[in-house]
N, C-alpha and C positions, 0 to 999 in steps of 0.2 A: 565249572568256572568259579573262581573265588568271588565272594560277595563284595560289593562296594558299599554295603550298609555301614554307617558309622557306629562305633561303640566307644565307650569311655571307661577309663579307670580313674576313680576319684579316691584319693588317699585321705586319711584322717587329718593330715596336716594341711589339707586344702589343695594340694597339688593335683592337677588334672592332666591325664594323657589321652590324646585322641588317636584312635586306631580304627580297626575294622572288626566286624563280628564274624566268628565262626562257632561251630557247635550249635547249641540251642540259643534262642533269643531270650531276652528278659533281663533281670537284675539279680545280682547275688552279692552278699557281704561275707567277708572272711578275713582272716589274718594273712597278710601278704608276705610271702617268703620267696626265697630264690633257691634253685637247685643247680649245681654246677656240672652235672653229668653230661657228657657229649652224646652218650647213648643211654639206653635204659629208660626212655620216657614212658613206655607202657608200664614198666614195673613201678615207676613213680606214680603214675595215675591210679594204679590199683593197690597202692600201699596204704593200709588203713591208718598208718601213723600221720598221714596228711589230712585226716578228718578235720573239718572246720577251717581249712586253709586255702587260699588262692595261691597257686604255685606258678612262679615265673621261671622259665628255663633260660639260663644265661647263654647256652649255645645257640647261635643265631638261626639254624635250620633244624626244624623238628618234623619227624614223620617220614623221612626218606626211605625207611624200610617197612613202613606200614604198621599194621597191628594184627594180632591174632589172639585167639582165645587161650591157647596153650600157655602163654607167658603171663597170664593174670597172676598176681600175688594174693588176691582175695577174690571174693565172688563178684565184686563190682568196683567202680571207681568211687572214692570217698571225698575227693577234692571239692571245694566249693566253687572253684573257677580255675581257668588255665590261661596263661599268658605266654606268647612266643613272639619272636621277632618276625619269623616267616615260617609257614608250614608248607609241606610238600603235598601237592595234589596228586602226584603220580608216583607212588612208592614203587620201589623195585626190589623185591626179595621173594624167593620161592616159597617162603612161609607166610607171606602177607595174605590177609583175608579182607583187607580194606584199608582205606586211608584214615588219617587221624581225625579229620572233620567228621566222617561218618561214625567213627568210634565215639566221639564226644556226643554226637546227636543220640546215639543209642543209649548212652549212659546218662543223658539228661544234664550234661555239663555245659555251662556258659563259658565261651572262650573269647579271647581278644588277641588280635595279631596286628603287626604293622606299627608298633610303638618302639621307642628307643629303650630296649630292655637293659642296655648298659647304664643309661642314666637312672632307670628305676633301681637297678641293683646298687648303684652308688648311694642313692638316697637311703636305701635300707641299711647298707653297711655303715653309713654315717649317723643315721638317726635311730637305727634299730628297727626290728619288725614292727609294723603297724597295721591297723585295720584298713580295709579299702573296699570299694564296690566296683564291680564291672556292670555296666548297664548299657542298653541300647537306647535309653531315653536321653534327652538333652539335660545334662546336669546343671546347666546355667539357670534353668527356670526354678528349680527347687533345691538349690545348693545348700542353704542353711538347714533345711529339714533333712536332707540326705546326710549331711555331716553329723547331725545329731544321732541318726540311726547307726551310722558307721562307728562313731566313737563309743556307743553304748553296747556294741556287739561283744559277746564273750563266748568262748567255746565251753559248752556245758555237757555233762553226761557223756563224754567222749568214749570212754572205755566200754561202758554199758551198751552204747549204741552199736559199736562195731563187733562186739564179742558174740560168739555163738549162743543160741538160746538153749540148745540141748546138747548132751554129750555126743561125741562122734568117736568111732573106733576105727583105726586104720592098722591093718595087719601087714607086717613086713614079710617078704618072701621067705626068709630064714630068720624068723624072730627069736632073739635071745634075751632081750630086755623088755620090760614093761615101763613105759614112760608116760607120766601124766603131764600134758602140755596145757598150762593155764593160758587161755586165750584172752589177751588184752588187745588184740588186733593183729594176730600173728600173720607173718608172710608165709606163703605156701612152701617156699624153698626151705624153711626151717623144718617143716614136716618131711620134705623129700630127703634132706640130709640125715635125719634120724632114721627114716625107713631104709635108706641105702646102707646104713650101718647096723641093720638087724634089730631095730627098735620097733616094737609094736607101740603105737601111739594112741592114747585116749585124750582127745581134745576136750577140755572142760571149760564151761562158762567162767567168766572172770570172777564172779562172786561165789564160786563153789566153796562150801564150808570146809575147814581143815579136817573135820571128822570124816567127811566123805572121801577126801584124798587119802587119809590114813587107812580107811577101810579098804581101799583099792590095793594097798600094799605095793606101791610101784617101786621099781628099782631106782628110779630117778624122777626128778621134777624139772620141767623146762618152763621158765618164765619168759613169755614172749615180749616182743615189741608192741607198741601201741601209741595212741595219740594223747594229747592234752598235758596239763600240769600234773606231774606225779603226786604232788601233795594233796590234790583234790580227792584222791582215792583212799579215804580213811578206813573204810571197811576192809579193803584189800590189804592195806598195810598192817592192820591188826591181824588178819588171817595169816599173813606171811610171818609175823612175829611168832605166832603159835607154831607154824610149820617149821620154823628154824629149830625149834626144840625137839622135833621128831628125829633129827639126825639123818634125813633122807638126802642123798646126793642131789645137789641142785645146781642148775646152770641157767643164768639169766642173760637176756639180750635187750639192750636199749631201754625201753620203759621198765622191763623186768629187772634190769640192773639198778635203775633208780629206786624202784619200789622196795627191793630187798635192802638197799642202803638205808632208806627211810625207816624200814621195819627194825633196823639194827641201830637206830639212834643218830644216823648221819643226817645231813641237810642237803637240799638241792637248791639250785639257783637258776634263774632264767638268763640265758645267754643273749647278748645284744642282737645277733642275727642268726645264731645257730650254726650247725654243721649239716649241710645237706648236699650230697654229691658222692661220686664214686672215686674220689681222689684225695681222701683225707689221710695224711700220714700219722701213724700211731706207733709209739715205741713200747715194745714189750720189755719191761724193766728187768725181768728175770733172764731173758735171752739176750738183752742188750742189742736188739735188732729192731729196725723200723719197717713197718708193713704199710702198704697202700690199702686203705679200707673204704668200704661204702658206709655212709652214715645218713641219718635223717633224724635230727633231734634239735629241740630248742631249749632244753634244760640240761643241766649237768650236776653230778654229785660234787659237793664241795669237799675237796681233798682233806683239808684241815679239820673237817668235822667228823672224820672217821676215827673212832676209838681204837687206839693201837692194840688194845686187848681183844678187840672184836675182829679186826681185819686190817688190810693194808692195800694201798694203791698198787696195782699190778701193771697197768698200762697208762700212758699219758699221751695227750695230743702233742705232736711235734711243733705245731704252729702256735698254740696258746697255752700249752702245759696243763690244760684241764684234765680232769680225771676221766680215763677211758676204760678202767677196769678195776675190780676189787677181788681179792682173794681172802676168804674168811678164815679166822682161827677158831671161832666158836662153833663152827658147823662145817660139814663137808660141802662147801659151796663156793662158786666163783661166778663172776658176772663181768660182762663187757658192754661198753656203750655203743660200739660199732656193730656191723652186721657180718659175722663170719660166714653166714650162709650165702652171702652175695659174692660176686666175682670181681672184686676191686682190682686184683692185680696178679693173676686172675683168680686164684683160690688160695691166696697166701695164708689166711687165718682159719682155714677149715680144720687145722690141727686142734682147735679148741673143742670140736665135737669129739675128736678122738680122746682128748683128755677127760671129757665127760664120761665116755665109756670106761676109761681106766678108773675113774672115781666110783662108778657103779660096780666095778669089779672088786672094789675094796681097797684100791690104792688111794694114797693121799698126796701124790706128787703135784696134782693140779692146784692144791691149796697151800703149797709151801712157798 
């Protein structure tokens, strides 16, 4: 039975939402964001790109098909907290291994349900993402002290925290290529997409030195998604600047897209409330075609900051025209802001993995 224990969300602007507790009890502080996906909540919960954030689901009912270990996108859940309008106690799906409340408890995640998530989403859209706290304590008693804690919260050491500590090697059934995957918080489906295409994949820690990567002599380099402000990763940016000069075919996704842009002299900016969901329209400028994509990011590459001699915008967001991809002229490399390994509509942009293979085969069509 659902609990009747009260829980609260206190935002940095002083707004309070009263709801009920699920998952584990206690208090947690994070950056409050919203995700618009109608499904895929388990992928959201296990996506390392949400490290340091309290995720609000805009769809009103979450958990109706339960949870299972097979659909994890990483080894655990990285969110700081989870907010839903209503969660389902009795999931119905032949793959279900338990309900969402049990999942959160196993992962040690503090949850809040029963609040007006539409109102919360409107606040974030109008004011921008802001810090907040979920707590089972009475916020009225220590409001000023809690607000001080909330406002001083920053997401730190995000990539280093979620990245693997040791190298991992994954062999494809019929491996033709050797790919070095730099793990900034990679989603497992990126690995699956590469393995399915005959790529043996060596997953490397985020701070792996360029010399080590060069010594591996890979056919290609994959730069993964990940959390946090891309500009905070100064060592990684310097490493990528050196890697660019090696001329190794490179494909970047999400944070990897932002980091390679920074390494090539471009700039990034924080978006007001980001793009998080499975229904983001993106225009491929070369194909003059719009695709439905899955996204999860709070920063974007500034289109005007890309040196024309270095690269060009290849994709743009159909809603706000922000940069969604770059094709480089100074190296055999291309990157996208969205997630082509996800099933946004349903596998519209998986062609990018095939272009990566063509690049490793010596073609340059992907970068024109």
